[in-house]
C-alpha positions, 0 to 999 in steps of 0.5 A, a space after each residue: 807058758 815057760 817051763 824048765 826041765 832038769 835032767 842029769 842027776 844021779 849017784 857018783 863017787 867022790 872025785 867024779 863028774 856029772 853034767 846037769 841040763 835044763 831045757 827051757 821051753 815056751 819062750 826064747 832062752 835069751 830073754 832070761 838070766 839063768 841060774 842053778 841052786 841046790 838044797 841039801 836035806 835040812 838046809 836052806 836052798 843056796 846059790 850055786 852058779 848063774 849066767 847073765 844075758 851077756 854070758 857073764 858067769 857067777 859062782 858060789 865060792 864053794 864050787 868055784 874052780 870045780 863047776 862050770 855053768 854054760 848056756 846054748 841058745 840053739 837048743 835053749 839049754 842050760 848046763 852045769 858041769 860038775 867036776 871033783 864032786 864032794 859028798 857035801 855037794 849032795 843036794 837037789 839041784 834046781 834050774 831057775 830063770 829070771 828077768 831080774 838082775 840080782 843073779 845070786 839071790 834066790 828071790 830074784 828068780 820067778 821060774 823054777 824047775 822041779 829039781 834033780 837029785 845029785 848024790 856024791 858017795 864018799 
């Protein structure tokens, strides 16, 4: 059974940085394309970033230039480095995996982590 477990969330001041991690267990990391999504209170879950099997990356406009997604096959881990954080980045961040191809679409993902809270104070 494949499991995704996120970590690294927390409270940070605006302008600060955080690194989120997502460990994939139960199957080879490279079988999936991986993504990060987030959901703020009262809002729909939205796409943040994704990395395909070829390591091509995709970003939401709101995080482009501030966030970096990466994957390390050796330890089956997906990362999201978040810099210059803003209060509007406050959300629960979810790691997700897909064998599909529409990497920016939530409905393409069929494996999800439990989420990790990121809070950015002003």
